[in-house]
N, C-alpha and C positions, 0 to 999 in steps of 0.2 A: 519555840517547838509548837507544832500544830497541835490542835486539842485532841486529846486521846478519846477513845471509845473502848468500853469494856465489852467483852463478848457476853451474851446473855447466859445466865447461869440459875440454876434453881437455889432460892434461898436455903441457907445452911446456919445452924446455929454456932459454928466454929470455924473461923477465918482460915486458920492454918490447915485443919483437916479438909476443908473443901479443896483448897490447892492440892493437896495429897491425893485426893480422890480423883480430881480430874487429871492430874498428872500421870495417874495409872490407867485411867480409862481413855484418855485422849492426850497422851504426852506431847504430841507434835501439832496438836490443834493451835491455832492462834487464840490467845486469851485477851490480847490488847491490840488494838489497831491504832495508827496514826495516818490520817490522810496526808499524802505527799504528792499533791498535785495530780497531773494527768499525763499520760504517755502520748506519743506522737499521734496516735489515732483517737485521742480525746477521752480514753477510758480512764476511770479513777484509778489512782495508784495509791497502794496502802504499804506502810512498813507494819510488820507484826512482830510479837514476842509470844513464844509458846508457853503453855501450862508448865511444862518441864522447867524451862528457865525459871519461871517464877517460883516454882515449888522449891528449887535450889536454895531460895532465900527465905523459905517460909518461916523459919524461926525468927528471923529479924523482922519480917512481916508482922508476926504477931506481938513481938516485944515492941516494936515501934507504935504499933495501934495502942497497946495497953499503956504504953508510957505517957500517951496524951489523954488517957481516959476514954478511949473507944473500945468498949468490951465486946466480946463475941455475941453476934446477934443484932448489932446496930445496923441500921439501914439508912440510906440516903437517897435522896433524889438526884441521880447523877447521870448527866449527859444524854444517854439514848433512851432510857426508860426508866420509870419509877421503881423503887423498891429492889434496885440492884444490890447484891451483897457487896459490903465494903471489904475487898481482899487484898488491896495493895498496901505496902508498908510505907512509913513516915521516916524519911532520912533525918540525919542529925540537924540539919540546917532548918528543916520546917518544925521539927520539935522544938528548937531553940527559940525560933520565932513565936511559936505558940506559947512557950513557958515564959518569955519575956513580956508577955501581956498583949502582943499584937492580936488584933481580934480578927479571926479567920472563920469564914463559913466552912462546913464540912466540904462543900464543893470546892472552894479555893484551896482548903488543905489537902485534898486528894489531887488537885491539880499539881501542886507544888510537889507532893510525894513522887507522882508518876514522871513528872518532869525530871526531878533528881534521880531517881532510879533508873529510868531508861537510858539516861545518859551515860550509864555504866555499862549497859548491855549492847551487843551487836545485833542491831535489827535484821530481819529477813525481808528484803524488798520483793514485791511481786505485784503483779497486775490482777486485782481480785476485789471484788466487792465483799464487805463484811457478811452480806446475806448468804455467801457461799458457805458459812460455817455455822448455821442456825441448826445445829445438832443433827445435821444430815437428815432432817425430818421435814421434808417440803410440804407435807400434808397439813402441817401446823401454821403454814405461812401463805396461804391461799393468794392474798393479794400481792405479795412479794413474788410468788412463783409466776403469776400471770405477767407481772412487769418484765421479769427476766425473760419469759418466753417471748414477749413482744419485741425484745431486743436482739432475738436470734440466738439466745443463748440457753443452755441447758441448767437448770437449777440444781444445786448439789442434792445428792440424795435421790435424783431422779435420773431416768434414762429414756431418750426419745428414740423409739423404734424407727429403723430406716427401711425404706422401700416397701412399706406395709402394703400400699395398693398394688405395686408390681408383683409382690410375692402372692397375695390373694387371688389376683388376676390369673396368674400361672397354676396355682395349685388347685384352684377349682373345688374348693371343699364344699361337700354337700351333708346334710343331715344324716347321721347314722354311721358316718365313716369313722375310721381309727387312724390317728395320727400320732406324730412324735414331733415335739419341740426339743431338740437336742441341746439347746443352750437356753435354758429358761430366763436367767438373769432378772431383768425388772418385771417381765411378764408381759410387756406389750405387745408382742407378736402372738403370745399364748392367747391373750385376752380376744384379740380379733378372730383368730382361729376358732376359739370357743364359741363365738357368736355364730359362727357358720355351721357348727357341728350339731348344736341342739335342734331338736330332740334326739335323744338315742345315740348320739355320737359318743367318742371317748378320745381324750388326748392324754397321751403320756408326755411328761415333761421332766427334763433331768438337768442337773447343774452340779459342779463340784464345789461351789462356794457355800461353806457352812453358814457364813454370815449373813448373806443376801438371801438365801433360799427360804428360810422361815418367815423372812418379812414379805416375800413375794407370795408364799402360800396364804399368809393372813390377808394380804390385799385382795387376792382373787377369790377367797373364800367369802370375804365381806361383800364381794360383788355378785355372789350367789353361784360361784363355780366351786362346788365341794367335791369330795371323792367319788360321788357317784358318776361325775363326768370328767374329772380331772385327777391323774394319778401322778404325784410328784415324787421323784426319788433323787437322793443325792448320790451321785455317780458321774463318771466320765463318760463322754459319748462314744468313746472307743468301745464300751459295752453295749453298742446297740443290739448285737446278737442276743443279748440277754433279755432286753426289752421285748424283742420280736418273739422270743420263746413264750414270754407271758402274754403278750398281746395278739399273737398271730401275726399274719402278714399286714404291713402297714399300707395304708392307702397313699399317705403323704408323709414327708419328712422335711423339717425345716432346720437348718444349722446356721446361726449367725456367730461368725468367729471372732468378732470384735470384743474387746474388753469393754465392760460396762461403765457408764458414766459414774455409778455409784462407787465403782472400785477406783477410778481415777480421782474422784473428788474427795476421797477419804485419805487424809495424809498418814494416817497409821498403817495403810496398805502399801505405801511406798511406790506407787505406779507413776506418780508424777514427779518431774524434776522442778516443777514450779513452786513446790512448798516443801518444807523441811519435814522429813519422815524417816523412818527406818528403811534401809535399802533392802526390801523384802521381795516384793514383786510376784509372790505365789498367788494363785487363783485360790487355792486352799491353804490358809496359813497355818494349818494344823498338820499338814503333811509335807514331807521332802525338805530340802534345805533352801535357805534364802539366797538371794543374789549375793548379799554381802559374804556369806559362807562360801559361795561359789569362788568369788574373787580371791580369797585367802590363799588358795591352793592351785591356782590357774598359772599356766606359763604364758609368756608374751606371745608365742606363736599360737597357742590354742585360743587365747583371747581374740587376737587378730583374726583368726579363722571364724570364730564365732561371730564377730562384728560384720564381716563380709558375707558369710553364708546366710546369716539370719537377718540382715538389714541393709546389705549393700552399702556399707559405710565407706566413704572415699578417703576418709583419714583414719581408717582402722589401725593402721601400723604405728602411726605416732600417738594415738590415744592409748592403745594397748601398751605400748612402751612406757608411757606416763603412769598408767595405773599400776602395772607390775612394779616398776621402780619404786613407787611409794611403798608397796606392800613389803618389798625385800628391805627398805630401810626400817621396817618395824612400825610403820603408820598403819592405822585401821581405816577402811573405808566402809563405814557402817551406816551413813546416812545418804539420802538422795541429793542433798546440796553439797557434800563432800564429792560425790562422783560429778556433779555438774561443775564444780569449781576447778577440778581437774582438767575437765574437757575445755572449759573456758581458758584457762592458762595455756593448754596445749595448742589451741587454735588461735592464740594471740598474734601470730604471724600473718593472719589473713588481712586483706586490704580493709581499712576502716569502713569504707562505704558498704561493705557486705558482711563484714564480720558478724555482727549481732544476729542477723538472720541466718548465717551458716552455722554458727554455734547452736542456735535453737534447734535446727534440723539435726545436726549431729546429736545433740542431747536426745532427741525423739528416737533417732534410729538406735543409739546404743542402749538406752533403756528398753527399747522394743527387743533388741537382740538378746539381752539379758532375760527378759520376761519369756521369750520363746525357749531359751536354754533352761531355765529354772523349771518351767512347767512341761518340758519335752512336747511342746505343742505341734511340731512337725510330725513326730512319732505318733502322737495320739490321732492326728488328722489323717496319716496314712493308714493306720489301723481302721479308722471309721469308714474311709473311702473303699477299703477293701471288703468290709463286711457289709456294706450298704446294699448292694443288690440283692442279697439273700434275705435282706429284712424287708424288702419292699414286695408288695402283692403285684401281679401282673397288671400293667397300666399305672402302677404307683408313681407318684411323681415326688422329686426332691428338688429343693431350692437350697442353694449354700450362698451365704454373704461372706465375702472375704474383704480384708482391708490393707493387704500390702502384697507384693509381687511373689513372695515365697509361698503364701497360702494359695494364691490365685493360679500359680503355676501347677501346684499339686492338684487342685480340683480340676483344672483344664485338662491335664495329661491324663487323669484317672478317667475322667467323662469320656474322652476321646477314644481312649484305648478300649474301654468296655463297649463303646458304640461300634468299633470296628470288629469286636469279638461277637457282636449280635446281642449283647446282653441289655444294652440301651436301644430302644427304638428310634429315639431322638434325643438330641442335645442342643444346648444353646450355641448357635454359630458364633456369636460374640457376647461379652457380657453385657448385662443391662446396668446403667448408671443412674443414680438419682437424678431427678429433675433438678433444673436450676432454681426453681422455687423452693424445693426441699433443702438444696444445699445452702440457700440463702437463709432459710429459717432455722437450719440446723448444720452450722459449719463442719461438724464432726462426721457428716454423711459424705463430705467430698471425695474420699478416698474409697468408698464402698464400691464393690463390683458384684453383681448377682449372676450366678450361673446356675443352670437347671438341666435335669435330665428326665427321661421317662422309661420306665422298665419295660421291656418287650413282653 
């Protein structure tokens, strides 16, 4: 078995309680990685086991360690960095070898323990570097972040803003103006707009995510953009009329309709089928019902329609039938990997040459469709587009980034209709796409389309 690596953790005085704490805080985050060769594109491949899985055996972990004289608080120089907390348990064979007098170093002991333990667990295979899970706090790992960026990837816990230059070129922001970032996210677009606004300008920024919003506020405040120039509110952008009532007519508005990389990279949010996590998909996990709850009471026809309307899924009927059949048999679909496995099994009939890529695309589309439904994204977008003209000042400019056909169609039709009615004096004749250089540096930009309009 390949040499394991333990995920970095804060030292704790109690082995079992550490696992319990992490299992509550990040139950689906990988705790242990095993290098497993490389994929066809040469990327490092890893197997992983989650904190939840380890916590389920926490009593045995503690008993096993105590049985061989390893007391809580013991630290060892192990594998990837010194002073990692020793939190894995020792199986009977390792303990027997130790008791029988075989001389083992702590490192050898833990190797044996991990190898024995992990042979009994079902690993989650994925293409992912261990750095993806450095507590989702990229600012603590500057050197690693730079390496990841150079590889054309987005470090976990970060979001790379898309079409920044194209957006700024169109919005033509000047000092003293009033504007709105309708989808604050990581704050990359807001930061660049703030640089154009000062002095005397003001930016309103809104987002529904209660987890990421305070982190972004702290990040921008630390860069010198406090409440005197930046007003941040937790709200949905369908309430743009409420912002305009407070701010007055807006000189510019930006809406980035994509899901942020921080949400995708956090297993606990359930946005990605690539890692184990709860099948949640809510932008605000404190409001509404999760995707798992949605699936419990949905009919086959409703689910098929959802997959088609929200994501143009070509295998919608077969996948919907498989999902609903499982639920009717009393099975629960509560995690991302459970849904992924159903899709994989349903599409097993596809030709082997294209099966893997087609399954990946169907997973992406089905997760997208569920996310749109759970968050009523189309309904929210329609309300935003309808209220938008009244929020803009004469000559005010709006730029909207969309990432799939359902969003883009709505933006395009709204802009064109309001242009014909004379409400907009000018609209984008065609969408602006990210440059080839940007797509190479940030593959998540490839599906982006930027449309704009100017208030008459």
